[in-house]
Each structure stands twice: as C-alpha cells, then as structure tokens.
N, C-alpha and C positions, 0 to 999 in steps of 0.2 A: 285207839289210834297209837298210843305209845307202844302197845304190844306188837302191832303191825310193824311199825317203823324199826323196831329193835330186832326183827327177824333177820337172819343172814340173807344175802342177796342170792336169789335163784339165778343160775347161769342163763336161763332163757329170758331173764328180765334185766340182765346186766346192762347198764348204761341208761336204764329207763328212770331210775329212782323209785320204782315200784317194789314194794315188799308185800309178799302174799304167802299165807300158809295153805292156800287152796290148791287144787289141781291146776297145772299149767300145761296146756296142749300146744306144745311147740312144733311148728313146721309140719302140721298134718297136711297129708295130700288131700285131693278132692274126696276121696272115699270117706276119710275120717271126718272131714268138715261136713260132708253131707250127713253122716250118721248123727253127729252131734246136733246139727241144726234140726234135723227131723225129730230126734229125741226131745228137743226143747219146744217143738212146735212153732219154730220160727218161720215156717213156710211150707210149700207143698211141692210135689213134683209134676212136671208137665208129662203128657203121654209119652213123650220122647226122652224123658229123663233130665231135662233141665230143672234147676232149682228156681222156684218162683217165690219172690219176696214182695212183701207190700211195705213201702217206707212210711206209710201213714200220712201225717200232715205235710211233711217235706218231700215233695216230688221233684225238686230241682235244688240247684245251689242257692244257699241263703246269702246273697251278695251283700246285703247290708249288715250282716252279722259277722263278716270276716274283718279280722284285725291283724295289724303287724305291730309287734311290740317295739316301743320306741327306745331301743337299746342305744346307748350313746355312741358306740362304735359303728352303728349302722345308720344313725340318724341322717347324716348329710347326704347319704346316697339313696335313700328311699324316696319314691315318687308319691308324696303324701297327697291325700285328697279323698274323692269318693271311693276310689278303688283301694286304697291303702289307709285305712283309718288307724290312727295311732292309739295303743293301749300302753299306759304307763308300766314301767317295769314292775313296781310293787304290786299292781293290780294282777299282772300276769303271775308273779310269784305266788300270790294268795290263791288265785284260781287253780294253777297247776298243782299246788299242794293239796287242794281239796279233791281235785280229780285223781291224783295219785292215791290218796286215801280211799277214795271211792272204789278205785280198781283193786286196791289191796284187800278190801273187804268183800269183793264179788265172789260168789260161790265157785267160779272157775273163770280162767282167762285163756285166751287164744292169741298166740304170737306167731308172727311170720317174718322171716329174715329174707330180704329181697334186695335186688339191685334196680336202680334207675340209671339208664344209659348203657347202650350196647357196646360203645367203645370203652374198653377197660381203662384207658388213660383218663377218661372223664367221668366214669360212673361214680355213683355214691352208693353207700350201704344203708339200707332203710330197715328198722325194726318196727313193726306195728304191734302194739298191745291193744286187744280189743275184748269186750265182754260177749262179742257176737261171732259165732263160727261162720255165718255166711258172709259177713263182711271180711273176715279173714280169707275166705275163698275169693271174694271179689279181688282183694289185694293181690293174691296168689296169681289169679288170671291176669291182672292188669300189669303187673310189673315183671321184671325178669327173674326167673327162678335160678338161684345158684346150684351148681352140682352138689351132690351130697357131701363130697370131701370139703367143699368150700364153706360149708355150714360149721365145720369144726373151728372153734375159736372166732366166730363171726363177731365182730365189734361194729356196731352201728355208727355211721356218721350223723344220720338224723333219726329221730324218734317220733313216732306217731302215737299219741295217747288217745284212744278212741273209746268214748264213753257215750253211746247214742242215747241212753236213758238217763243220763245225768243232766240236771237242769241248773244252768247258771243263775246266779242272783244279780240282776242289774244293779241294784243298790249297793251290793258289797263288791262285786266284780268289775265294775265300770264298763260293763257291756250293755248292748241295746235291749236284749231280750233273754229268754232262758236258753237260747241257742247261741253257740259261740265257736268260731273257727279262729284260733289264734296261732300266730307263727312268730317265733323268736329266732332270729338268725344268730344271735350271740349264744343262746342256750341250745341251738339246733333241735328244737322241740316244736311239735305241732300238737295242739290241743283241738279235738273235735268233740264237741258236747251238744246234746239236745237235738240231734238230728240223725235220722237213718238213712238219709240219701247217701248212697255209697260214692257218688261222684266227687264229694268233698275230699275223700282220700286221694284220688287220682290227681285232682287239680291242685291240691296242697303241695304235692311233690313237684308238679310242673312249675309251680311258683318258685319253689326252691331252686330248680335247675335254671330258671330264668334269672335268678340272683347270682348263683355261682359262676356260670359259664362265661359271661361277657369279659370279666377280668382276666380270663384264660385265653381270650382270643376266639372264642366259640359263640356263634350266634344261635341262641335257642329260639325255635319256631313253632308256631301253632299251624302245622301243615301236614298233609300227607305226602308220601314219597314213593315213586316206583322206579323201576330200572328195566331198560331194554335188553335185547339179546347181546348187544355189543357193550354192555355195561353203562350206557348212557343214563344218567339220573335226571329225573324231573321232580320239581316240587309243586305242590298244589295248595296255595293259601286259600282260605275262604271261611265265611261265617256259616252258621246253620242254615241249611236250605239252598245253598249255592252249588251243591253237587260235588263237594270235595271228596267224599268217600266213593260216590258212584263213578266218577271220572278217573280216579287214581286206581280203581279196580278194573284192570284191563287184562283180558285173557291172553293178550300177546306180550304183556310185561309183568315182571315180578313186583310184588308189593313188599316195600321196605317197612312201611308202617302207615297207619291211618290217621294220625293225629298230632304227634309231638316228635320233634327231630332237632338235632344240632348240626351245625355247618362248621366244620373245623378246617384246618389247613390240609387235612388228609382226605376229607370227604364228608359224606352225610351219614348220621347214625341215628337210630331210633332210641327214644328214651324208654320205650315200654316193651313189654313182652306179650301184650294182649290188645284187644280191640273193645270199644265201648260204643256201640252203635245205636242210634235211634231207630226203633222199629215200628213206629205207628204206621199203619197201612202198608207195612212190608209185604211184598209179593214175591213168591218163588220165581216167577217169570222174569221180573225186572231186576231182582237182586238175589240170584240163586245162591251165591257164596255166603251172604250174611244169613239168608233164610235157612240154609242148611246148618250153619254154625249155631244158630238159635234154637235148633231142634235136636239137641244132643246132650248126653250126660256131661256134667262139668261146667256148663254154661250157667251164669246167673242172670235170671230175668227179673228186672225191677218193674213192678207195677203193671205187668202184662196180666190180662185176665184170660182164665180158661174155664171150661165147663167141669162137671164133676169128674169126668174122666181124664182131665188134664189137657184137653184139646185146646189149642191156643186160639184166641180171637184177636188178631193183631189190628183190628179196626176199632176195638173198643176203647173209647176215651173216657170212661167213667171215673178213672183215677187220675189220669192226666194225659195231655198230649205227649209228654216227654217220657214215654215207655222206652226201656233201654235193655240192651243185651250185652253181657260182658263175657267174653270168651278168650282163651289163649290164641295168639295169632296163628299158631300152626293149625287151628281149625279152618283157616282160609288156605286153599290150595295155591301153589305157585307163589310162595313167599321167598325172600331173600334169606338164606341161612345166616344166622348171626346179626341180622338187622343193620348191616353196614354197607354203604355203597360208595362209589367214587364222587368226585366233585360234580355239582349239577351242571348241566348244560343249558337246561331251560327252567325258568321260574314262572309259574302261572298263577296270576291272582284272579280269583273267581268272584263275580258279583252277580246277583240276581236282581237286575234292575226292573222294578215293577212300573217304572215311568215309561219304559219302552223306547228310550232314546240313545242308549249306549250301543256302539257296534258290537257285534257278536264276538269279534276279536280285534285286537289292536297290538301293534308292536310298540313297546315302550323304550324310550331312552333311559340311561341310568338315573338321570334326575327325575324323570316321570315315575320311574319305578319306586324311588324313595317317596315321592309325593303320594302315590297310591297306596303304598305300604303304610305310610303314616295315617292316611285317611281311612283305610279299612272300610270301604263303603259297600253296603248292600241295602235292600229295602224289604220292608214287611208289608204284608196285605192282610186283609180282613180273614180271620179264620186261624191265622198262625199265632196269634196271641190275644188274650182276653183284653177287651177294651179298645181294639183297633176298629176304626171306622171304615168307610167305603173306600177312602182315598189311601193310596200307598204312603208309607211313612219311611223317610230315609234314615238309615242307621249307620253310624260311623263308629267303628271299634278299632282304634289305632293299633297297628301291627297285627290286625286280625285276631287280637287276643287281649284287649285292654284289661279284663278282670284278673289276668294272671301276671301282670307286669309289675314287679316290685320296684323297678328302676325307671327313670324318665324315659318315655317313648323314644327320644331322640337318640338315646344310647343304642337302641336296637336298629333304628332307622339308618344311622351313620355306619353301623356295622354291615348292614345289608348292602349299602352303596359301595363300601370298601370291597366286600367280598365279590359282588357282581363285577366290579372293575378288575379285581385281581385274577379272578377265575374265568372271566370272559363269558359269563352266563347271559343268555339273552332273556329278557323279561317280556311278559305278555299279559294283557288284561283281557279276560274272557267274560262276556255276559251271557249268563245261563238264564236270564230273565224273560222279558216280554219283547215282542217285535210286532210290527204292524199296528201299533197302538199301545196305550197304557193298559194296565190291568183292568179288566172289565170290558175292554173294547178290542184290544189285540189279543194275541195268543202266545203261549209259552214257546220260547226258543226250541226248535226241533232237536232232540237229543242226537239224532242221526247227523244233523248239520254240525252240532258241537264236536261230536266225536271225529267227524271228518277234518274239522279244522285243527283239532289237537293231533290228529295223525300227521297232518302237514307240518305242524310245528315240530313234532318229535322225530320225523324222518329228515328234517332239515329243508324241505322244499319251500317252506313259507318264508324263511328268513330273507331270501334274496328276492322275493316277489316285488312287484311294482305296487307302491303305496301312494294313497292320497291322504291329506289331512282333513280331518273333520272340522268345521269352522266353529263349532260351539265348545268342544272339549280339547282341541289341539291333538287329537289322537290319530295315529297313523293307521289307516284302514287299508287292507289289501284290495286291489282293484279287481282281481280275478283269481278265484280258487276253484280247481276242478270239482264239479259236482254241486257247487253251492251257487244258487241264483244271485246275480248281481244285486238285486234289490234287497236281499238279506244282508249282504255285506255292508251296504250303506243303509243305516236304519231310517234315515228320512225318506228314501225311496219306497220303504215298505209302508208307509202311511198314506192312506188316500187323501187325508186332510193335512197338507203340508203346513198351513198356518198353525194348526193344532200342535204338530210336532214342534214347531219353532217355540211356541208358548211353553210347552212342557219341557223342552231342552233348556230354555232360559231359566225356568223355574229350578231345575236340578243344578244348573251352574251357580245359582245363588246359594243353594244349600252347601255346595262344596267350598264356596267363598266363605261362607260363615264358619264352617267347620275349620278351615285353614287358619283362622285367627287364633285357634287354640295352641298352635305350635309354629306359627310363622316366624316368631322372634328367635327361634333356636335352630334354624336351618340355614344353609348357605345360599348364596345368590342364585346358583344354578337351579336349586329346588324351587325357590320363589319364582324364578322365570318359567319354571314348568307347571306352576300352579294353574288351575282351572279358574278363570275369571271372566267377568262379563265383558264383552267387546266394548271398546271405547267408542 
C-alpha cells in the first residue's frame, strides 16, 4: 500500500486520489473499449455488433445500499430517510481509502472524462475510474463526450470510483451489505462497489445534478423532452411503464432527451448524451428507433440473452425483467443537436392508472400541477414486479423520481410551480393505463387515442376546449376532442357498472389522501386546496 501511495500521480488519475503503476487506458473510444472487454472475456457480441454484458446478481439498482455521506456542510440540506441513508464521514473516509487502494493495485484501469449537462453554464466535469472496460463504455455512451481538445487539462468536478468486484465489509464500513453506493457532496466523490449494474453510474450523477442545480435556479427533472418544428418544447414526466419514452419519441418532433433534463431561465437542456432504454419485449414494429439502436456496434446491452450466433431474444426474462440497452443519443434519428431547447410550453405528467378511473387527459391548474408532481402517482399490476398479487397497487414516487432526490421534495415542487407561473407553461395529466374497468376487467388505453390527445395538446387546440370537472378527483376533462369517443374522455362513462367505478374511484381517492399526508405540512394553501380528497 505504501509503495502504491508513494507513486507520482498519473495525469489520467488526477483529482481521484488513486495511484497506480499499472496501465491506465484513458478515454478510449468504443473500438478500444470493445477490444479490451473482449480480450478479458467480460462479455460477448450480438450478431449486429452490440456488446452483451451479464451483470450477475445485481440486475437493477441496489436502493437499500445507497448512502449519502453526512458531511457537516451538507447535513441541514439533505432529505434524510429511506432514500438518503446517512454514512458517517469517518466510515466514508475509511471505505474510500480501501477502494482507492484496491483500484491502485488492479492490473489495469479505465478512465473516462465526460460532461453532465448540455448547457455549458450548468454542466459538470466527471471523471470515471473503473476496473471494467465495458462500464467505461457505458459511461461514454451515457454522458456527453467532450471534444478531443477539451480533454487537454481536463479537471474533474466530480469523481466516480467504480470497483464492481470490490466487496465492502459492513462491520468495518458501516454499510448494509457488501454492496455500497456512497456519495459525498463535500468530497465530490462517488464510490460504487460490489455491483456490476451500470445504471448506478448514471443515477449517481443524476443525484449530483439534483443537488447542485436548485441553488442555481435550475429545476432538475426526471423527464423526457421533445421539440416541435416551431421550437415549442414539451416535457414528459412519468415512472416506468407509463409511456414516457414511447410518447416523447414522435417522428414529427425532435427528441431533446429521454430521461434527465434541467429547466433554466433560458430553456431546457439534457443532462446526458445517451439513452438507457428498457428492452424487454421490445419490438421493431412498436419501437423501431430503440430497436435499431439496440442492434448496432457501440451499444451496451445489459442482461439481454442471445443464441450462439448472437441473435437477440428480447422476450427472454431468465436473467431479469429489467433488460437494458445503452447507446449514444445520436443513434436515434431526429434529435436536437446540442441537447438544448427553448422554455417549455407544455408539461405532461404521465400515469398508468390500473384502477381505470382517471381521465385519459386532464388540464391542470398550477396548484394541481404541483400536487400531482409531488404525488408522482402510477400503479403496478401483476407481472411487472415479483410478489404483486392480482389487484393493482398504487405507487407514489414524489417528483416522479424519489430515489434520486438529495433535497426535500418540496424544494423541487416549489421550483416547478414558480417556473410554470413564470414561463406560462400549461400542465396536463395523461392516463396511459386502463379504461372501461380496472386491470383484469377493462382494457389498456388506446395508444392511438393517447397520441391524438397529445397532438391536440401540442398544437394548442386543446388548451381552450370546453372542460367539465370530474367529481372524484377535481380534474378538468375535455368534453369533446375530434376522433376521441366521449365515453373515453369521461372514464365513468366507459364502465358498464357505474357503481363499481364509484367504488374504485373512492378507493383511489383514499390512497391519494394518505400519500398527501407525507408532504401536506410543507405546501401552501393553494396546493392543499387542490389536493384530492374524499367528498364531505
């Protein structure tokens, strides 16, 4: 250890605290990273040239193994709890020293220097140090790649020390298991140990952006964004399964990004330079852009199964339901160059209501928008997660991204309300779930109808339509939209058994009420008045 730490600092490792006498593969392109990963036997190639990796035991984020270091200068601003578990400073220092020593003794290291944030005013410089070439390729695909000239003298703002095969010691390190994802805002360092799931790299930097941007007056958002021919920008918030990626991928509009964005006083900007799409049951007919991107050189496929010739079976769930494809955003045609758009005109919040009682589209007041943003509602059904029964289960993930919020959710909720008011954006709630009955009785909302409703939103024709108020949820439903049956617009009319609808709607109202208790004390009176509640 002394011999390692006494080595001079390699420029490729500057700012990381890692000392190594081994080969350092700095900023290799996809070709070089492929060659190294295949040489090491870290994965295989698909028939179309994508790199196929198996992440082993960890096929998703290790939510309970994520820690935020309890730095004194950050303590009062962190949203402590189940999402942000505190790790004492001394435990982090001990663990980070052991991880650096481990990296320093590795036979070779791979570094990538990258940006997060398409707007130069708000971007951060990130340096990844990893023992794994395919994880370096994942990061290179996922973040924004600097021009070659910009790599000269690159100094990181944040460092990711990535050691997927290093096992933490709970008794020594103060963590829960051998897996640890630890973030220190004071040290500007992220440790990822004991997991090969690459999504930890992506989401750790999203968490950093969620920490850094609010004090600068920028709202970080877990949403997709696209832009029309006239430069009008639309945002699409939504949890997994709500159609966020599908609905924002519109051949008539340019994609700004599919997952993470900032809303500044100048406009909307992507945090990333790539996409990380879920590909279970992906079909060429339904999602041709994602399908094509997943079948080409340079893409990283996580836990996707193929035959001996590398032909993919995107229906294979033997490793996980959470099969993933990571590729540079330029693999998608019709994207916005530079990843920056104007101020948004429309904000769409997506929910897949399996209870079948929410309208397919509702116009929200600013107070309702903040309420539904803080609620972050969708529902899950049998087959989407292990252990789910026959009945739908409501899921509330505040700000449509609770696992990635280092600050109190009300910080982001208030910012959204202020930005909507300042920039005059119209907000909408869109149900892509069930109609004509709950899951098991009704049917999934027609994608054709949803797209038609969104077109009416985006071309402005729906904003001034005639609306009526839903009696259960207080939502403004359009009375008439060309091409949409009236019984679809009013969900109660789509149910044959009206009493059953009323019972199910009342049940969901109660779930909203219970969830609102978690943030009711920190919102203003207008939001409290907009809250969904049981009729007196």
